SESE-386921 format. One record per residue (C-alpha): x, y, z; residue in three letters; residue number from 1. Coordinates in nm, 2 decimals. Layout:
BEGIN
<<X; Y; Z>; 'ALA'; NUM>;
...
% end
This chain:
BEGIN
<<-3.55; -2.16; -1.49>; 'MET'; 1>;
<<-3.21; -1.96; -1.56>; 'SER'; 2>;
<<-2.87; -2.07; -1.44>; 'ASN'; 3>;
<<-2.67; -1.81; -1.26>; 'LEU'; 4>;
<<-2.30; -1.78; -1.33>; 'ALA'; 5>;
<<-2.05; -1.57; -1.15>; 'VAL'; 6>;
<<-1.89; -1.31; -1.37>; 'VAL'; 7>;
<<-1.54; -1.22; -1.34>; 'ARG'; 8>;
<<-1.46; -0.84; -1.26>; 'ARG'; 9>;
<<-1.23; -0.66; -1.48>; 'THR'; 10>;
<<-0.87; -0.51; -1.36>; 'THR'; 11>;
<<-1.06; -0.22; -1.38>; 'ARG'; 12>;
<<-1.36; -0.31; -1.14>; 'ASP'; 13>;
<<-1.10; -0.43; -0.91>; 'ILE'; 14>;
<<-0.89; -0.15; -0.89>; 'GLY'; 15>;
<<-1.22; 0.11; -0.85>; 'LEU'; 16>;
<<-1.33; -0.10; -0.55>; 'ALA'; 17>;
<<-1.01; -0.06; -0.37>; 'PHE'; 18>;
<<-0.97; 0.29; -0.44>; 'GLU'; 19>;
<<-1.33; 0.38; -0.26>; 'LYS'; 20>;
<<-1.21; 0.10; 0.01>; 'HIS'; 21>;
<<-0.89; 0.32; 0.04>; 'ALA'; 22>;
<<-1.05; 0.65; 0.04>; 'LEU'; 23>;
<<-1.28; 0.58; 0.33>; 'ARG'; 24>;
<<-1.00; 0.42; 0.55>; 'PHE'; 25>;
<<-0.81; 0.78; 0.49>; 'CYS'; 26>;
<<-1.10; 1.00; 0.56>; 'ASN'; 27>;
<<-1.28; 0.80; 0.83>; 'HIS'; 28>;
<<-0.97; 0.61; 1.03>; 'HIS'; 29>;
<<-0.71; 0.86; 0.96>; 'LEU'; 30>;
<<-0.92; 1.18; 0.96>; 'HIS'; 31>;
<<-0.81; 1.31; 0.59>; 'MET'; 32>;
<<-1.01; 1.48; 0.32>; 'SER'; 33>;
<<-0.93; 1.32; 0.04>; 'LEU'; 34>;
<<-1.09; 1.28; -0.30>; 'ARG'; 35>;
<<-1.05; 0.99; -0.58>; 'ARG'; 36>;
<<-0.89; 1.15; -0.89>; 'VAL'; 37>;
<<-0.76; 0.87; -1.05>; 'GLY'; 38>;
<<-0.79; 0.87; -1.43>; 'GLY'; 39>;
<<-0.63; 0.91; -1.75>; 'ALA'; 40>;
<<-0.35; 1.18; -1.71>; 'GLY'; 41>;
<<-0.36; 1.15; -1.31>; 'ASP'; 42>;
<<0.04; 1.15; -1.32>; 'GLY'; 43>;
<<0.00; 0.84; -1.10>; 'GLY'; 44>;
<<-0.20; 0.99; -0.82>; 'VAL'; 45>;
<<-0.53; 0.82; -0.70>; 'ASP'; 46>;
<<-0.61; 0.98; -0.41>; 'LEU'; 47>;
<<-0.53; 1.39; -0.33>; 'ARG'; 48>;
<<-0.65; 1.62; -0.10>; 'GLY'; 49>;
<<-0.55; 1.76; 0.27>; 'TRP'; 50>;
<<-0.48; 1.65; 0.60>; 'TRP'; 51>;
<<-0.56; 1.89; 0.92>; 'TRP'; 52>;
<<-0.31; 1.84; 1.18>; 'VAL'; 53>;
<<-0.21; 2.03; 1.51>; 'PRO'; 54>;
<<-0.04; 2.34; 1.45>; 'GLY'; 55>;
<<0.27; 2.25; 1.69>; 'ASP'; 56>;
<<0.24; 1.88; 1.52>; 'ALA'; 57>;
<<0.55; 1.99; 1.32>; 'ARG'; 58>;
<<0.89; 2.00; 1.25>; 'SER'; 59>;
<<1.10; 2.30; 1.31>; 'GLY'; 60>;
<<1.16; 2.39; 0.89>; 'SER'; 61>;
<<0.80; 2.45; 0.80>; 'GLY'; 62>;
<<0.62; 2.73; 0.70>; 'SER'; 63>;
<<0.28; 2.68; 0.66>; 'SER'; 64>;
<<0.03; 2.88; 0.86>; 'ALA'; 65>;
<<-0.23; 2.76; 1.12>; 'ALA'; 66>;
<<-0.56; 2.71; 1.01>; 'GLY'; 67>;
<<-0.90; 2.64; 1.16>; 'GLU'; 68>;
<<-0.90; 2.57; 1.55>; 'GLY'; 69>;
<<-0.48; 2.60; 1.55>; 'GLY'; 70>;
<<-0.48; 2.33; 1.33>; 'ALA'; 71>;
<<-0.23; 2.33; 1.00>; 'ARG'; 72>;
<<-0.29; 2.14; 0.68>; 'ARG'; 73>;
<<-0.07; 1.90; 0.49>; 'ILE'; 74>;
<<-0.11; 1.82; 0.11>; 'ARG'; 75>;
<<-0.14; 1.43; 0.07>; 'VAL'; 76>;
<<-0.09; 1.26; -0.24>; 'ILE'; 77>;
<<-0.22; 0.88; -0.23>; 'GLY'; 78>;
<<-0.16; 0.56; -0.46>; 'GLN'; 79>;
<<-0.38; 0.25; -0.44>; 'CYS'; 80>;
<<-0.27; -0.09; -0.56>; 'LYS'; 81>;
<<-0.51; -0.41; -0.54>; 'ALA'; 82>;
<<-0.24; -0.62; -0.63>; 'GLU'; 83>;
<<-0.20; -1.01; -0.60>; 'LYS'; 84>;
<<0.14; -1.00; -0.46>; 'LYS'; 85>;
<<0.30; -0.78; -0.18>; 'GLY'; 86>;
<<0.46; -0.46; -0.33>; 'LEU'; 87>;
<<0.81; -0.42; -0.41>; 'GLY'; 88>;
<<1.04; -0.14; -0.41>; 'PRO'; 89>;
<<0.99; -0.03; -0.77>; 'LYS'; 90>;
<<0.61; 0.12; -0.69>; 'VAL'; 91>;
<<0.80; 0.32; -0.34>; 'VAL'; 92>;
<<1.04; 0.43; -0.60>; 'ARG'; 93>;
<<0.78; 0.56; -0.88>; 'GLU'; 94>;
<<0.57; 0.75; -0.58>; 'LEU'; 95>;
<<0.91; 0.91; -0.51>; 'GLU'; 96>;
<<0.90; 1.02; -0.84>; 'GLY'; 97>;
<<0.59; 1.17; -0.84>; 'VAL'; 98>;
<<0.67; 1.36; -0.52>; 'MET'; 99>;
<<0.98; 1.48; -0.67>; 'ALA'; 100>;
<<0.82; 1.63; -0.99>; 'HIS'; 101>;
<<0.56; 1.78; -0.73>; 'LEU'; 102>;
<<0.83; 1.97; -0.55>; 'ARG'; 103>;
<<1.01; 2.04; -0.85>; 'GLY'; 104>;
<<0.67; 2.25; -0.98>; 'MET'; 105>;
<<0.65; 2.42; -0.67>; 'CYS'; 106>;
<<1.02; 2.54; -0.66>; 'SER'; 107>;
<<0.94; 2.65; -0.99>; 'LYS'; 108>;
<<0.63; 2.85; -0.89>; 'GLY'; 109>;
<<0.41; 2.73; -1.11>; 'LYS'; 110>;
<<0.15; 2.59; -0.87>; 'GLU'; 111>;
<<0.20; 2.89; -0.64>; 'ARG'; 112>;
<<0.10; 3.11; -0.93>; 'ALA'; 113>;
<<-0.20; 2.94; -1.03>; 'SER'; 114>;
<<-0.29; 2.88; -0.64>; 'ASN'; 115>;
<<-0.11; 3.15; -0.41>; 'PRO'; 116>;
<<-0.28; 2.94; -0.09>; 'THR'; 117>;
<<-0.06; 2.64; -0.14>; 'GLU'; 118>;
<<0.13; 2.50; 0.13>; 'GLU'; 119>;
<<0.50; 2.49; 0.13>; 'ASP'; 120>;
<<0.62; 2.19; -0.06>; 'PRO'; 121>;
<<0.80; 2.06; 0.22>; 'LEU'; 122>;
<<0.43; 1.98; 0.41>; 'ASP'; 123>;
<<0.32; 1.76; 0.14>; 'THR'; 124>;
<<0.31; 1.34; 0.23>; 'ILE'; 125>;
<<0.29; 1.06; 0.02>; 'ALA'; 126>;
<<0.03; 0.77; 0.16>; 'ILE'; 127>;
<<0.05; 0.42; -0.04>; 'LEU'; 128>;
<<-0.18; 0.16; 0.00>; 'LEU'; 129>;
<<-0.16; -0.20; -0.07>; 'SER'; 130>;
<<-0.40; -0.49; -0.07>; 'GLN'; 131>;
<<-0.13; -0.74; -0.06>; 'SER'; 132>;
<<0.09; -0.54; 0.17>; 'GLY'; 133>;
<<0.45; -0.48; 0.10>; 'PHE'; 134>;
<<0.82; -0.69; 0.07>; 'SER'; 135>;
<<1.05; -0.62; 0.32>; 'ARG'; 136>;
<<1.31; -0.46; 0.05>; 'ASN'; 137>;
<<0.98; -0.20; 0.00>; 'ALA'; 138>;
<<0.93; -0.11; 0.37>; 'MET'; 139>;
<<1.35; -0.08; 0.38>; 'THR'; 140>;
<<1.36; 0.17; 0.10>; 'HIS'; 141>;
<<1.07; 0.38; 0.24>; 'ALA'; 142>;
<<1.22; 0.39; 0.59>; 'SER'; 143>;
<<1.54; 0.54; 0.44>; 'ARG'; 144>;
<<1.35; 0.76; 0.18>; 'SER'; 145>;
<<1.36; 1.17; 0.22>; 'SER'; 146>;
<<1.01; 1.17; 0.10>; 'THR'; 147>;
<<0.75; 1.18; 0.39>; 'PRO'; 148>;
<<0.59; 0.83; 0.35>; 'PHE'; 149>;
<<0.29; 0.66; 0.52>; 'LEU'; 150>;
<<0.24; 0.27; 0.40>; 'LEU'; 151>;
<<-0.06; 0.09; 0.47>; 'VAL'; 152>;
<<-0.15; -0.28; 0.43>; 'HIS'; 153>;
<<-0.54; -0.23; 0.38>; 'LEU'; 154>;
<<-0.70; -0.58; 0.27>; 'PRO'; 155>;
<<-1.05; -0.57; 0.19>; 'GLY'; 156>;
<<-1.22; -0.35; -0.07>; 'GLY'; 157>;
<<-1.30; -0.63; -0.37>; 'GLN'; 158>;
<<-1.57; -0.57; -0.54>; 'PRO'; 159>;
<<-1.90; -0.81; -0.51>; 'PHE'; 160>;
<<-1.93; -1.06; -0.76>; 'PRO'; 161>;
<<-2.21; -1.01; -1.04>; 'LEU'; 162>;
<<-2.44; -1.27; -1.14>; 'ALA'; 163>;
<<-2.53; -1.38; -1.49>; 'SER'; 164>;
<<-2.87; -1.55; -1.60>; 'SER'; 165>;
<<-2.75; -1.77; -1.86>; 'THR'; 166>;
<<-2.39; -1.85; -2.02>; 'SER'; 167>;
<<-2.45; -1.65; -2.31>; 'ALA'; 168>;
<<-2.50; -1.34; -2.05>; 'ASP'; 169>;
<<-2.21; -1.47; -1.93>; 'LEU'; 170>;
<<-1.98; -1.43; -2.22>; 'GLU'; 171>;
<<-2.12; -1.11; -2.33>; 'SER'; 172>;
<<-2.09; -0.96; -1.96>; 'GLU'; 173>;
<<-1.76; -1.06; -1.92>; 'SER'; 174>;
<<-1.64; -0.86; -2.22>; 'GLU'; 175>;
<<-1.81; -0.54; -2.08>; 'THR'; 176>;
<<-1.68; -0.33; -1.83>; 'GLU'; 177>;
<<-1.93; -0.23; -1.56>; 'SER'; 178>;
<<-2.08; 0.13; -1.55>; 'ASP'; 179>;
<<-1.87; 0.29; -1.19>; 'PRO'; 180>;
<<-2.17; 0.49; -1.10>; 'ARG'; 181>;
<<-2.35; 0.19; -1.00>; 'THR'; 182>;
<<-2.02; -0.01; -0.88>; 'GLU'; 183>;
<<-2.01; -0.15; -0.54>; 'GLU'; 184>;
<<-1.68; -0.20; -0.31>; 'ALA'; 185>;
<<-1.60; -0.32; -0.01>; 'GLY'; 186>;
<<-1.81; -0.26; 0.32>; 'PRO'; 187>;
<<-2.15; -0.05; 0.30>; 'GLU'; 188>;
<<-2.10; 0.34; 0.40>; 'ARG'; 189>;
<<-2.12; 0.36; 0.81>; 'GLY'; 190>;
<<-1.97; 0.00; 0.80>; 'ALA'; 191>;
<<-1.61; 0.22; 0.86>; 'GLU'; 192>;
<<-1.55; 0.10; 1.21>; 'ASP'; 193>;
<<-1.51; -0.27; 1.11>; 'ASP'; 194>;
<<-1.25; -0.15; 0.83>; 'MET'; 195>;
<<-0.97; -0.40; 0.90>; 'LEU'; 196>;
<<-0.57; -0.31; 0.85>; 'VAL'; 197>;
<<-0.30; -0.58; 0.87>; 'GLU'; 198>;
<<-0.03; -0.33; 0.93>; 'GLY'; 199>;
<<0.08; 0.08; 0.90>; 'ALA'; 200>;
<<0.43; 0.23; 0.90>; 'TRP'; 201>;
<<0.57; 0.57; 0.85>; 'TRP'; 202>;
<<0.90; 0.69; 0.81>; 'ASN'; 203>;
<<1.12; 0.94; 0.99>; 'ALA'; 204>;
<<1.06; 1.20; 0.71>; 'ALA'; 205>;
<<0.73; 1.19; 0.82>; 'LEU'; 206>;
<<0.70; 1.09; 1.17>; 'ALA'; 207>;
<<1.01; 1.15; 1.29>; 'GLY'; 208>;
<<1.13; 1.46; 1.53>; 'PRO'; 209>;
<<1.27; 1.65; 1.22>; 'GLN'; 210>;
<<0.97; 1.55; 1.01>; 'GLY'; 211>;
<<0.65; 1.66; 0.91>; 'VAL'; 212>;
<<0.48; 1.59; 1.18>; 'LEU'; 213>;
<<0.73; 1.67; 1.42>; 'GLY'; 214>;
<<0.74; 1.32; 1.61>; 'GLY'; 215>;
<<0.40; 1.43; 1.81>; 'LYS'; 216>;
<<0.19; 1.16; 1.61>; 'MET'; 217>;
<<0.19; 0.77; 1.68>; 'GLU'; 218>;
<<0.01; 0.46; 1.49>; 'LEU'; 219>;
<<-0.13; 0.24; 1.71>; 'LYS'; 220>;
<<-0.26; -0.13; 1.62>; 'ARG'; 221>;
<<-0.61; -0.16; 1.81>; 'GLU'; 222>;
<<-0.73; -0.51; 1.88>; 'ILE'; 223>;
<<-1.13; -0.53; 1.79>; 'LEU'; 224>;
<<-1.37; -0.70; 1.98>; 'VAL'; 225>;
<<-1.46; -1.04; 1.81>; 'GLY'; 226>;
<<-1.06; -1.12; 1.75>; 'SER'; 227>;
<<-1.06; -1.50; 1.89>; 'GLY'; 228>;
<<-0.99; -1.82; 1.65>; 'ARG'; 229>;
<<-1.09; -1.93; 1.30>; 'HIS'; 230>;
<<-1.40; -2.10; 1.31>; 'PRO'; 231>;
<<-1.25; -2.39; 1.06>; 'MET'; 232>;
<<-0.90; -2.42; 1.15>; 'THR'; 233>;
<<-0.88; -2.32; 1.51>; 'GLY'; 234>;
<<-0.58; -2.11; 1.46>; 'GLU'; 235>;
<<-0.61; -1.75; 1.65>; 'PRO'; 236>;
<<-0.79; -1.46; 1.43>; 'GLU'; 237>;
<<-0.68; -1.12; 1.51>; 'VAL'; 238>;
<<-0.88; -0.85; 1.41>; 'LYS'; 239>;
<<-0.72; -0.53; 1.44>; 'ALA'; 240>;
<<-0.74; -0.16; 1.29>; 'ARG'; 241>;
<<-0.52; 0.14; 1.30>; 'VAL'; 242>;
<<-0.54; 0.43; 1.54>; 'GLY'; 243>;
<<-0.40; 0.74; 1.59>; 'LEU'; 244>;
<<-0.26; 0.93; 1.90>; 'ARG'; 245>;
<<-0.13; 1.30; 1.98>; 'TYR'; 246>;
<<0.07; 1.35; 2.26>; 'ASP'; 247>;
<<-0.08; 1.03; 2.38>; 'GLY'; 248>;
<<-0.43; 1.09; 2.32>; 'LYS'; 249>;
<<-0.70; 0.95; 2.01>; 'ARG'; 250>;
<<-0.64; 1.19; 1.72>; 'PHE'; 251>;
<<-0.98; 1.36; 1.60>; 'SER'; 252>;
<<-1.10; 1.54; 1.29>; 'ARG'; 253>;
<<-0.96; 1.86; 1.28>; 'LEU'; 254>;
<<-1.04; 2.01; 0.97>; 'GLY'; 255>;
<<-1.39; 2.04; 0.80>; 'PRO'; 256>;
<<-1.65; 1.80; 0.82>; 'PRO'; 257>;
<<-1.64; 1.56; 0.52>; 'LEU'; 258>;
<<-1.83; 1.62; 0.24>; 'GLU'; 259>;
<<-2.08; 1.35; 0.03>; 'ASP'; 260>;
<<-1.90; 1.38; -0.28>; 'GLU'; 261>;
<<-1.54; 1.26; -0.13>; 'MET'; 262>;
<<-1.73; 0.91; -0.10>; 'GLU'; 263>;
<<-1.81; 0.90; -0.49>; 'LEU'; 264>;
% end
C-alpha cells in the first residue's frame, strides 16, 4: 500500500491559479471581457481586455465612440498578486508606471498607428487584484492617484494540493512545475455565484464625477445567504460579494458574450 503525501505547489502554480480566479471574477462579476496575458515580456500586465459600460457613464472629457447598444468600451489593464501579506504602495506605484508607459505610447501614436480603432488613452483603467488585501498606505496612494484605479481584495483561488504516492515521488515532483494546461484553480466553472470578495475600492479618477465613469456607477457589498457564525469559534461570519449598480439598478453585461478561451 502506498503512502500519500501532499506535494507543495510552486510559486508559479500559486500565481497561475490566482490569475484564473481573478479572471473569472472580472468577467462574471464585473462583466468585463478580459484575457490572461501574463508571461515573459508581459510588461507587468496579467489581464488585458475591455469593459463595456453605458455610453453616458463618462466624464465630459472622453472621446470614445459609443459601441453596440449605446455602450462604450473602456480598456482594462490588470495585475494579480497572490502574496501572503497585504500589498503596500510600491505595487500601486508600479502599476501607475505601467499605465504611464501606455499613455506615453498612445500619445506618440505608436499604438494608434498599428490599431486605429483603439480608444482614447484617457479611457484606460487599472485593476489590481490581491489575494491578501492592501495596506492603508496602498489604499491612500491609490485614492489620491490620477490613474483610474480599482482595488479588489479577492481571497480564494488557491490551487488544489497534489498527492504523491511515495516519498520518492514527493521529492521528484516537488522539483518539477506542473503543466499549466492541466492546472485546477479555485472554484469550478459554474460556481462564480459563490466567489467571495472581502472588499473593493475605486478612486475618483475612475468613479468620480470627472472620472472615467462619470460618477454614475457604484460598488455595492452584497451579503450572501449562508452568512452566520463560524462552526468552530462561534464568531460572526459574513460572506459577501461585490455588485455593480448603474443609476441605482443592477449592472449587467453590455458587451459581447464571453468566449470560452477567455477562461483558459
